[in-house]
C-alpha positions as CSV (number, residue, x, y, z in Angstrom):
1,M,2.5,7.7,3.9
2,I,2.4,10.7,1.1
3,Q,2.3,14.1,1.7
4,R,-1.3,15.6,0.1
5,K,-0.1,17.9,-2.5
6,P,-2.8,18.5,-5.9
7,A,-1.7,18.1,-9.1
8,P,-2.4,19.7,-12.2
9,A,-5.3,18.1,-14.2
10,K,-7.7,19.1,-17.1
11,S,-10.6,16.9,-18.1
12,S,-11.2,18.0,-21.8
13,S,-9.3,16.1,-24.4
14,H,-7.4,19.3,-25.1
15,S,-6.1,20.2,-21.8
16,N,-4.8,22.9,-21.3
17,V,-1.9,22.9,-18.7
18,T,1.2,24.4,-20.7
19,H,1.5,26.7,-17.5
20,L,2.1,23.5,-15.3
21,H,5.3,22.4,-14.1
22,A,5.9,18.7,-14.3
23,S,7.4,18.9,-11.1
24,T,3.9,18.8,-9.2
25,K,1.6,16.5,-9.2
26,L,-1.9,16.0,-10.4
27,F,-4.3,14.4,-7.9
28,V,-7.8,13.0,-8.7
29,L,-9.6,13.1,-6.1
30,D,-12.6,10.1,-5.2
31,T,-15.7,11.8,-3.4
32,N,-14.9,10.1,-0.2
33,V,-11.7,12.2,0.2
34,L,-14.1,15.2,0.3
35,M,-17.0,13.9,2.3
36,H,-14.3,12.6,4.7
37,D,-12.4,16.3,4.7
38,P,-13.7,19.1,3.1
39,T,-10.8,20.8,3.4
40,S,-8.6,18.6,1.6
41,L,-9.0,20.6,-1.1
42,F,-6.6,22.9,0.1
43,R,-4.0,20.2,1.7
44,F,-2.2,19.6,-1.4
45,E,0.1,22.5,-1.4
46,E,2.0,23.5,-4.7
47,H,0.2,20.5,-6.6
48,D,-3.1,20.8,-8.5
49,L,-6.5,18.8,-8.3
50,F,-8.7,17.2,-10.6
51,I,-12.6,17.0,-9.7
52,P,-14.3,14.5,-12.1
53,M,-17.9,14.8,-13.0
54,A,-19.0,11.6,-11.3
55,T,-17.6,13.2,-7.8
56,L,-19.8,16.2,-8.4
57,E,-22.5,14.0,-8.9
58,E,-22.0,11.8,-5.8
59,L,-21.3,14.7,-3.8
60,D,-24.8,16.1,-4.8
61,D,-26.5,12.3,-4.0
62,N,-24.8,12.1,-0.6
63,K,-25.9,16.2,0.5
64,K,-29.1,15.4,2.1
65,G,-29.5,14.6,5.6
66,M,-28.3,15.5,9.1
67,S,-25.3,12.9,9.3
68,E,-21.4,13.9,9.3
69,V,-21.0,12.7,5.6
70,S,-23.8,14.7,4.7
71,R,-22.5,17.9,6.6
72,N,-19.3,17.3,4.8
73,A,-20.6,16.9,1.3
74,R,-22.6,20.4,1.7
75,Q,-19.6,21.8,2.9
76,A,-17.1,20.5,0.3
77,S,-19.9,21.9,-2.6
78,R,-20.1,25.3,-0.4
79,Y,-15.9,25.2,-0.9
80,L,-16.4,24.4,-4.8
81,D,-18.8,27.2,-4.9
82,E,-16.6,29.7,-3.3
83,L,-13.5,29.0,-5.4
84,M,-15.5,29.1,-8.3
85,G,-17.1,32.7,-7.3
86,H,-13.0,33.7,-7.5
87,A,-12.6,32.7,-10.6
88,S,-11.1,35.9,-12.6
89,A,-10.4,33.3,-16.0
90,D,-11.8,30.7,-18.1
91,I,-12.7,27.8,-15.5
92,A,-10.9,25.1,-18.1
93,D,-7.5,26.9,-17.1
94,G,-7.9,26.1,-13.7
95,I,-9.0,27.8,-10.6
96,A,-6.3,29.4,-8.2
97,L,-6.6,27.4,-4.5
98,A,-4.7,30.6,-2.8
99,A,-8.4,32.4,-4.0
100,H,-9.8,30.9,-0.5
101,G,-7.4,32.4,1.4
102,D,-5.0,29.9,2.4
103,K,-1.5,30.5,1.1
104,N,-0.2,27.0,1.7
105,A,-2.3,25.9,-1.2
106,K,-0.2,27.3,-4.6
107,G,-1.8,24.9,-7.0
108,R,-4.8,25.0,-8.9
109,L,-8.2,23.4,-9.5
110,F,-9.6,21.5,-12.9
111,F,-12.7,20.4,-13.3
112,Q,-14.3,17.7,-15.6
113,T,-15.6,19.7,-18.6
114,E,-16.1,17.2,-21.3
115,A,-16.8,13.4,-21.6
116,I,-13.9,11.2,-21.1
117,N,-13.9,7.8,-22.9
118,G,-11.4,5.6,-21.3
119,E,-11.0,2.2,-22.6
120,L,-11.3,0.3,-19.2
121,P,-11.5,-3.4,-19.2
122,A,-14.7,-4.8,-20.8
123,K,-15.8,-6.3,-17.5
124,L,-16.0,-3.0,-15.6
125,P,-19.3,-1.6,-15.7
126,G,-19.1,2.4,-17.8
127,G,-22.0,3.2,-15.3
128,K,-20.4,3.0,-12.1
129,A,-18.9,6.4,-10.5
130,D,-15.9,4.6,-9.4
131,N,-15.0,3.3,-12.5
132,Q,-15.9,6.8,-14.3
133,I,-13.3,8.2,-11.9
134,I,-10.7,5.4,-13.2
135,A,-11.1,6.0,-16.8
136,V,-10.4,9.7,-16.1
137,V,-7.1,8.9,-14.7
138,K,-6.3,7.0,-17.2
139,H,-7.3,9.9,-19.9
140,L,-5.0,12.0,-17.9
141,Q,-2.0,9.9,-17.4
142,E,-2.1,9.2,-21.6
143,E,-2.6,12.9,-22.6
144,H,0.1,14.0,-19.2
145,A,2.5,11.6,-19.6
146,K,5.2,14.2,-18.1
147,R,3.5,14.8,-15.2
148,Q,2.5,12.2,-12.5
149,V,-1.3,11.6,-12.2
150,I,-2.4,10.4,-8.5
151,L,-5.8,8.8,-7.8
152,V,-6.8,10.1,-4.2
153,S,-8.9,7.8,-2.1
154,K,-10.3,6.5,1.0
155,D,-12.1,3.4,-0.4
156,I,-9.4,0.7,0.1
157,N,-10.9,-1.7,-3.4
158,M,-11.1,1.4,-5.4
159,R,-7.2,1.9,-4.9
160,I,-6.6,-1.4,-5.3
161,K,-8.5,-1.5,-8.6
162,A,-6.5,1.5,-9.9
163,R,-3.0,-0.2,-9.4
164,A,-4.3,-3.5,-10.8
165,L,-4.4,-1.3,-13.7
166,S,-1.7,0.1,-13.2
167,F,-2.7,3.3,-12.2
168,A,-1.0,5.8,-9.3
169,A,-3.2,5.7,-5.9
170,E,-2.9,6.6,-2.6
171,D,-4.7,7.3,0.9
172,Y,-5.5,10.6,2.2
173,F,-3.1,11.1,5.0
174,N,-3.4,14.6,5.5
175,D,-5.5,13.8,8.5
176,K,-3.5,11.6,10.4
177,V,-2.4,12.6,13.8
178,L,0.7,10.3,13.6
179,E,1.8,7.9,11.1
180,D,2.8,5.1,13.7
181,T,0.4,4.5,17.0
182,D,3.4,3.6,18.6
183,L,4.6,6.7,19.6
184,L,1.1,7.9,20.9
185,Y,1.6,9.5,24.4
186,T,1.0,6.9,26.7
187,G,0.9,9.1,29.3
188,T,3.0,7.3,31.7
189,R,7.2,7.1,32.0
190,A,9.4,4.5,33.9
191,L,12.4,6.5,35.2
192,P,15.8,5.1,34.9
193,N,17.6,3.3,37.7
194,G,19.7,5.7,39.5
195,F,17.3,8.8,39.1
196,W,17.5,10.5,42.2
197,E,21.5,10.5,41.8
198,S,21.6,11.9,38.7
199,H,18.3,14.7,39.1
200,G,18.2,14.6,42.8
201,K,21.1,16.9,43.8
202,N,20.2,20.1,45.9
203,M,16.7,18.9,45.6
204,E,13.9,20.2,47.3
205,S,10.9,18.5,48.5
206,W,7.8,20.0,51.1
207,Q,4.3,18.7,52.0
208,H,1.0,20.3,50.6
209,S,-2.5,18.9,51.2
210,G,-1.4,15.3,51.8
211,H,1.4,14.9,48.9
212,T,5.1,15.4,49.0
213,F,6.7,17.3,46.3
214,Y,10.2,17.1,44.9
215,R,12.0,19.6,42.9
216,V,14.5,18.1,40.7
217,N,17.0,19.1,38.0
218,G,18.7,17.5,35.3
219,P,18.6,16.8,31.2
220,L,15.6,14.4,31.5
221,C,13.4,17.1,32.6
222,S,13.1,18.9,29.6
223,S,11.3,16.1,28.5
224,L,8.9,15.6,30.8
225,I,5.2,16.4,30.3
226,V,2.7,17.9,33.4
227,N,0.8,15.5,34.1
228,E,2.5,12.6,32.7
229,M,2.7,9.7,35.7
230,V,6.0,8.3,36.4
231,Y,7.6,5.5,38.4
232,F,10.4,3.4,38.7
233,E,10.2,-0.2,37.0
234,N,10.1,-3.2,39.2
235,G,14.0,-4.6,40.4
236,S,14.7,-1.1,39.9
237,D,17.7,-0.5,43.1
238,D,15.8,2.5,43.5
239,K,12.4,2.8,46.3
240,P,9.1,2.3,44.6
241,F,8.1,5.1,43.6
242,D,4.8,6.8,41.5
243,A,4.5,10.3,41.0
244,K,2.6,12.9,38.9
245,V,4.4,15.5,36.7
246,A,3.4,18.6,38.5
247,E,5.1,21.3,36.8
248,V,8.2,21.7,34.2
249,S,10.7,24.8,33.8
250,G,13.3,24.2,31.9
251,K,15.8,21.6,33.0
252,T,13.9,21.6,36.4
253,A,11.0,19.9,37.1
254,I,7.9,19.3,40.2
255,L,7.1,15.8,40.8
256,Q,3.8,15.1,43.1
257,T,3.4,11.7,44.9
258,L,0.0,9.9,44.4
259,K,-2.5,8.9,46.3
260,D,-2.6,5.2,46.6
261,Y,-6.0,3.8,45.2
262,S,-4.9,0.5,45.5
263,H,-5.3,0.3,49.3
264,A,-8.7,-0.8,50.4
265,R,-9.2,2.7,52.6
266,N,-8.7,4.4,49.7
267,N,-11.3,2.8,47.7
268,V,-13.4,4.4,45.0
269,W,-17.4,3.4,45.5
270,G,-15.7,0.2,46.6
271,I,-13.3,-0.4,44.0
272,A,-9.8,-0.5,44.3
273,A,-7.0,0.0,41.6
274,R,-5.6,-3.4,40.9
275,N,-2.2,-2.5,39.2
276,R,-0.3,0.8,38.5
277,E,-2.2,2.3,35.4
278,Q,-5.8,1.9,37.3
279,N,-3.9,3.7,40.2
280,F,-2.8,6.5,37.5
281,A,-6.2,6.5,36.2
282,L,-7.8,7.1,39.5
283,N,-5.8,10.0,40.8
284,L,-6.7,11.8,37.4
285,L,-9.9,10.6,37.9
286,M,-10.7,12.0,41.2
287,N,-8.6,15.1,41.0
288,P,-11.3,18.1,40.8
289,E,-8.4,20.1,39.0
290,I,-8.7,17.8,36.1
291,D,-11.3,19.2,33.2
292,F,-10.3,16.3,30.6
293,I,-9.3,13.4,30.8
294,T,-8.4,10.1,28.3
295,L,-8.4,6.6,28.9
296,L,-7.1,4.0,26.5
297,G,-7.0,0.3,26.4
298,Q,-7.5,-3.3,25.5
299,A,-11.3,-4.5,26.2
300,G,-11.5,-5.7,30.2
301,T,-8.7,-2.7,31.6
302,G,-11.2,-1.3,33.9
303,K,-11.9,1.7,32.0
304,T,-15.2,2.1,32.3
305,L,-15.5,0.7,35.6
306,L,-13.1,3.3,36.9
307,T,-14.7,6.2,35.1
308,L,-18.2,5.4,36.4
309,A,-17.0,4.5,39.9
310,A,-15.1,7.9,40.3
311,G,-18.3,9.8,38.5
312,L,-20.3,8.2,41.4
313,M,-18.1,9.5,44.1
314,Q,-17.9,12.7,43.3
315,T,-21.5,13.2,42.2
316,L,-23.3,11.7,45.3
317,E,-20.6,11.5,47.8
318,T,-18.6,15.0,47.0
319,K,-21.4,16.5,45.6
320,L,-18.6,17.7,43.1
321,Y,-20.6,17.3,40.3
322,N,-24.7,17.0,40.0
323,E,-25.0,14.6,37.1
324,I,-23.3,11.8,34.9
325,I,-23.9,11.8,31.3
326,M,-23.2,8.8,29.1
327,T,-23.1,9.3,25.4
328,R,-21.3,7.1,22.6
329,V,-21.1,6.6,19.1
330,T,-23.8,4.3,17.7
331,V,-22.2,2.1,14.8
332,P,-24.7,0.0,13.9
333,V,-24.1,-3.7,13.1
334,G,-27.6,-3.4,11.4
335,E,-30.3,-0.6,11.2
336,D,-29.9,2.8,12.3
337,I,-30.6,4.3,15.8
338,G,-33.8,5.6,14.2
339,F,-35.9,2.2,14.1
340,L,-35.7,1.6,17.3
341,P,-39.2,2.6,19.5
342,G,-39.2,5.3,22.2
343,T,-37.4,8.3,23.8
344,E,-33.9,9.5,23.3
345,E,-32.8,7.5,26.3
346,E,-34.6,4.0,25.4
347,K,-32.8,4.5,21.8
348,M,-30.0,4.7,23.4
349,N,-30.1,2.0,25.9
350,P,-29.3,-1.1,23.6
351,W,-26.0,0.6,22.8
352,M,-25.3,0.9,26.6
353,G,-24.7,-2.6,27.8
354,A,-21.2,-1.6,28.9
355,L,-23.0,1.0,31.2
356,E,-25.3,-1.8,32.7
357,D,-22.6,-4.4,33.1
358,N,-20.4,-2.1,35.4
359,L,-23.5,-0.6,37.1
360,D,-24.2,-4.1,38.5
361,V,-20.9,-4.5,39.4
362,L,-20.6,-1.0,41.5
363,N,-23.9,-1.8,42.8
364,K,-23.1,-5.2,44.7
365,T,-20.0,-4.1,46.3
366,D,-21.6,-3.0,49.3
367,D,-22.6,-6.2,50.9
368,A,-23.9,-4.9,54.2
369,A,-26.5,-2.5,52.4
370,G,-29.1,-5.8,51.6
371,E,-31.4,-6.2,49.1
372,W,-33.4,-3.3,50.1
373,G,-30.6,-1.2,50.4
374,R,-28.6,-2.3,47.0
375,A,-32.2,-1.7,45.4
376,A,-32.5,2.1,46.8
377,T,-28.9,2.3,45.9
378,R,-29.7,1.2,42.3
379,D,-32.7,3.9,41.8
380,L,-30.4,6.7,43.0
381,I,-27.6,5.7,40.7
382,R,-30.0,5.7,37.8
383,S,-31.9,9.0,38.8
384,R,-28.2,10.7,38.2
385,I,-27.1,8.7,35.3
386,K,-28.6,10.1,32.0
387,V,-27.9,8.5,28.3
388,K,-27.5,11.3,25.7
389,S,-27.2,10.5,21.8
390,L,-24.4,12.5,20.1
391,N,-27.0,13.1,17.4
392,F,-28.5,16.1,19.6
393,M,-25.4,17.5,21.4
394,R,-24.8,20.4,18.9
395,G,-25.6,23.5,20.9
396,R,-26.2,22.7,24.3
397,T,-23.5,23.5,27.2
398,F,-22.9,21.2,30.0
399,L,-22.9,22.9,33.7
400,N,-21.2,20.8,36.4
401,K,-21.4,17.9,34.7
402,Y,-19.3,14.3,34.5
403,L,-19.3,13.6,30.8
404,V,-18.3,10.1,29.6
405,I,-17.8,9.8,25.8
406,D,-17.3,5.7,25.7
407,E,-15.9,4.1,23.0
408,A,-14.6,7.5,21.4
409,Q,-12.0,6.0,18.8
410,N,-14.8,6.0,16.6
411,L,-15.5,9.6,16.6
412,T,-13.7,12.0,13.9
413,P,-11.4,14.8,15.1
414,K,-14.4,16.9,13.8
415,Q,-17.0,14.9,15.9
416,M,-14.7,15.3,19.0
417,K,-14.5,19.0,19.3
418,T,-18.0,19.3,18.8
419,L,-18.2,17.0,22.0
420,I,-15.8,18.5,24.0
421,T,-16.9,22.2,23.7
422,R,-20.0,21.4,25.0
423,A,-18.4,21.8,28.4
424,G,-19.4,24.3,30.5
425,P,-18.1,26.2,33.9
426,G,-17.6,22.9,36.4
427,T,-17.9,20.3,34.1
428,K,-15.0,17.2,33.4
429,V,-14.8,15.5,30.0
430,V,-13.6,12.0,30.0
431,C,-13.3,10.1,27.0
432,L,-12.9,6.2,27.0
433,G,-11.4,4.1,23.8
434,N,-10.1,1.4,22.4
435,I,-7.9,2.2,19.0
436,S,-7.7,-1.3,17.8
437,Q,-11.8,-1.4,17.5
438,I,-12.9,1.3,15.1
439,D,-15.6,0.5,13.1
440,T,-16.4,4.0,11.6
441,P,-15.9,3.9,8.0
442,Y,-12.5,5.4,7.0
443,L,-11.1,6.3,10.5
444,T,-8.0,4.4,11.3
445,E,-5.9,4.4,14.2
446,G,-4.2,7.3,13.1
447,S,-6.9,9.8,12.0
448,S,-9.2,9.0,15.2
449,G,-10.3,11.5,16.9
450,I,-9.2,10.1,20.3
451,T,-5.8,9.9,18.9
452,Y,-6.3,13.3,17.8
453,V,-7.2,14.6,21.5
454,V,-4.9,12.6,22.8
455,D,-1.6,13.8,21.0
456,R,-3.2,17.4,21.3
457,M,-4.4,18.0,24.7
458,K,-1.1,16.4,26.2
459,G,1.0,19.0,28.2
460,W,-2.2,21.0,29.3
461,P,-2.0,21.5,32.9
462,Y,-5.7,20.7,33.4
463,S,-5.7,17.4,31.1
464,G,-4.4,13.8,31.9
465,H,-4.0,10.4,29.4
466,V,-3.4,7.1,30.9
467,T,-3.1,4.3,28.3
468,L,-4.2,0.9,30.4
469,M,-2.2,-2.0,29.6
470,R,-3.0,-4.8,32.2
471,G,-6.6,-6.6,32.1
472,E,-8.7,-7.6,34.8
473,R,-11.7,-8.4,33.6
474,S,-11.2,-12.2,34.2
475,R,-8.4,-14.9,33.7
476,L,-10.0,-16.3,30.6
477,A,-10.6,-13.0,29.0
478,D,-6.8,-12.5,29.6
479,H,-5.8,-15.3,27.9
480,A,-8.6,-14.8,25.4
481,G,-6.4,-11.6,24.4
482,E,-3.1,-13.0,24.4
483,V,-3.4,-16.3,22.3
484,L,-6.8,-15.6,20.0
């Protein structure tokens, strides 16, 4: 992974870059980097940036519309305009990026000011923007042989093409939360055998609101995270134990036992936990003190079913929330959502197949109700569940709502922030996702919005996270997930 650091560049045939040091790099930015993250202009530390004219043309072509890409294109143009407004010398000498107020951006920004005739293979059409940018890279590399000129692009094929022509090309990684998603916080931790012997000395215990609390001391306590779920592995010499980390202070931690939702008497809208992680998830979902929850897991692990069951219980039974709001990213295979007829909710219905499937399961949990009873319940449920589009979330505030964001792996960190900040008093936000199924262009497991919030929200006393590991859909689905 590269550290984003701009390098000096010059587009004229007589580049005035004598003030630059050969130790700094010159990064040539592809348009998709600016449209992915407009602040990338200030993420290259002491290195310099070069903006080809083709990049400016593509920004102009993509500025119209209300999509996230269009907004980012406009924001990138505003940043460039602001930087040029601060330029005190000839633009050809480069613009100090620190002029924007970012002290870490110590490099300079250069623009292509003259035509560049790069000699590329004949089969590469010169009218294509990607090839024009590669021609700029070639020209700069020849002109500044002592400096490292690097193309930065989110387009894999663009990078492949550049490397095939022996030019340095890299992805933009500054927005990645983690380099290795195996290091992503799972929300659960197996306690080592002999935990009580090493951490239970002078242990205090007490009961409150149906839970038992333990105050333990030892070196492991300092690494625990508030609302992390802890347990003993099967086969441990210690007795079975599932608990939540309620508090951490130095080498002292308070563990709180959990409610057993795997028992039929504690079912949630007819649903009982089938494994340890599902029990952990239901303990978070049913806890009114937890405002923000993230659930990750492969298809069939029960994310949506558990979330809806907990939402219906707390909306229709305990009246903690007055409405359930479901939303998801509409990443189409064919036409966009705007081509679908009807109201906002009718347009969203084709995207909400998972909601309908899970409601069918939840509506059949009460066999004693009969057909008429189930029909009445179905109508009641549908009256309390609203399906909303992400396109109309800006400026809204949700009061006492149970907000479910499905397919959150397709959200950018900025979109995730926009959604979560819609939450008003008394609202719980639940984000569901599977980071191995990302459909949004340029997003990866490390830069997905749900990866971002899992990492940033861990340890906050009012948030929780669980990664569901075991599929519970069917033996066919489980076997297919393993062997296919």
